[in-house]
C-alpha positions as CSV (number, residue, x, y, z in Angstrom):
1,R,-11.6,5.6,7.8
2,G,-14.2,4.1,10.1
3,G,-17.2,1.8,9.9
4,L,-18.2,-1.2,11.8
5,H,-15.0,-1.5,13.9
6,D,-13.0,1.1,15.9
7,R,-9.6,-0.4,15.1
8,T,-7.9,-1.5,11.9
9,V,-5.2,-4.1,11.4
10,F,-2.6,-2.9,8.9
11,F,-1.4,-5.6,6.6
12,G,-0.3,-6.2,3.0
13,L,1.9,-3.2,2.1
14,Q,5.2,-5.2,2.0
15,A,3.8,-7.6,-0.6
16,I,2.6,-4.7,-2.8
17,L,5.9,-2.9,-2.6
18,K,7.9,-6.1,-3.3
19,D,5.7,-7.1,-6.2
20,A,5.4,-3.7,-7.9
21,L,8.3,-1.5,-6.9
22,A,11.2,-4.0,-6.2
23,R,12.9,-3.4,-9.6
24,P,13.9,-0.1,-11.2
25,V,11.8,1.4,-14.1
26,T,13.3,0.9,-17.5
27,H,12.9,2.6,-20.9
28,A,11.0,-0.5,-22.1
29,D,8.5,0.0,-19.2
30,I,8.1,3.7,-20.2
31,D,7.5,2.6,-23.8
32,D,4.8,0.2,-22.7
33,A,3.2,2.8,-20.4
34,A,3.3,5.5,-23.1
35,A,1.4,3.2,-25.4
36,V,-1.3,2.4,-22.8
37,F,-1.8,6.1,-21.9
38,A,-2.0,7.1,-25.6
39,A,-4.5,4.3,-26.4
40,H,-6.7,5.8,-23.7
41,G,-6.1,9.4,-24.7
42,E,-4.6,10.2,-21.3
43,P,-1.6,12.5,-20.7
44,F,1.7,10.8,-19.7
45,N,4.8,12.5,-18.4
46,E,7.2,10.5,-20.6
47,A,10.0,13.0,-20.3
48,G,9.8,12.9,-16.5
49,W,9.8,9.1,-16.4
50,R,12.8,9.0,-18.8
51,D,14.6,11.5,-16.5
52,I,14.1,9.1,-13.6
53,V,15.6,6.2,-15.7
54,D,18.5,8.3,-16.9
55,R,19.3,10.3,-13.8
56,L,18.3,7.9,-11.0
57,G,18.9,4.5,-12.7
58,G,15.1,3.9,-12.7
59,H,14.9,4.0,-8.9
60,L,11.8,5.9,-7.9
61,P,12.5,8.9,-5.7
62,V,9.8,8.2,-3.1
63,R,9.5,7.6,0.6
64,V,6.7,5.4,1.9
65,R,6.1,5.6,5.6
66,A,3.8,3.2,7.3
67,V,2.9,1.7,10.6
68,P,4.4,-1.7,11.1
69,E,2.6,-4.6,9.4
70,G,0.2,-6.3,11.8
71,S,-0.3,-3.1,13.9
72,V,-3.7,-2.6,15.4
73,V,-4.5,1.1,14.8
74,P,-7.5,3.2,15.8
75,T,-9.6,4.1,12.9
76,H,-9.3,7.6,11.5
77,Q,-5.5,7.4,11.7
78,A,-3.1,7.4,8.7
79,L,-1.7,4.0,8.0
80,M,0.8,5.1,5.4
81,T,2.0,8.1,3.5
82,I,4.0,8.6,0.3
83,E,6.1,11.5,-0.6
84,S,8.6,12.4,-3.3
85,T,12.3,12.8,-2.3
86,D,13.2,14.7,-5.5
87,P,11.8,18.1,-6.2
88,A,12.0,17.4,-10.0
89,A,9.8,14.4,-9.5
90,F,7.1,15.8,-7.3
91,W,4.5,14.2,-9.5
92,V,5.6,10.5,-8.9
93,P,3.5,9.9,-5.8
94,S,0.3,10.6,-7.7
95,Y,1.2,7.7,-10.0
96,L,1.7,5.4,-7.1
97,E,-1.2,6.3,-4.8
98,T,-3.7,4.1,-6.8
99,L,-1.2,1.2,-6.6
100,L,-0.8,1.6,-2.9
101,L,-4.5,1.7,-2.3
102,R,-4.6,-2.0,-3.3
103,V,-3.6,-2.4,0.4
104,W,-7.3,-1.9,1.2
105,Y,-8.2,-5.5,0.6
106,P,-5.6,-7.2,2.8
107,V,-6.3,-4.6,5.5
108,T,-10.0,-5.3,5.3
109,V,-9.5,-9.1,5.6
110,A,-7.0,-8.8,8.4
111,T,-9.2,-6.4,10.3
112,I,-12.3,-8.6,10.0
113,S,-10.3,-11.6,11.0
114,W,-8.7,-9.9,14.0
115,H,-12.1,-8.7,15.3
116,A,-13.6,-12.2,14.7
117,R,-10.8,-13.7,16.7
118,Q,-11.3,-11.2,19.5
119,T,-15.1,-12.0,19.6
120,I,-14.4,-15.8,19.6
121,A,-11.7,-15.4,22.4
122,A,-14.1,-13.4,24.6
123,F,-16.8,-16.1,24.4
124,L,-14.3,-18.9,24.8
125,Q,-13.1,-17.2,27.9
126,Q,-16.7,-17.3,29.3
127,T,-17.5,-20.8,28.2
128,S,-14.4,-22.9,28.3
129,D,-12.6,-24.6,31.2
130,D,-9.3,-24.2,29.3
131,P,-9.5,-21.1,27.0
132,Q,-5.7,-21.0,26.5
133,G,-5.6,-24.6,25.5
134,Q,-8.3,-24.1,22.9
């Protein structure tokens, strides 16, 4: 959203998607989630999740759009969006938003590293006889 730097390096989404969303949801997953939600007294759309398993084979009806990994993007720009592709499952993105926000850490590390490299390269250019060789 902004801060110390005027540009952000987008990195880490593919790993999160691969780790968390690479396999279809199963009825066993829903049983586990229902128990966790119940233990915390939170509502859980069990019928909706079971519909996704039964009707869609457990494949989540979502579209995630993102800038390419490694892109350097001006701050205040959207790096990714998520939307439902099924009107009956309009609620699914809200379950996934928190998961996708885990991208914050790798984006932060990549951004700080990229800016540090830019700073080092600028001073190397000023002080080295062979900045490309360094």
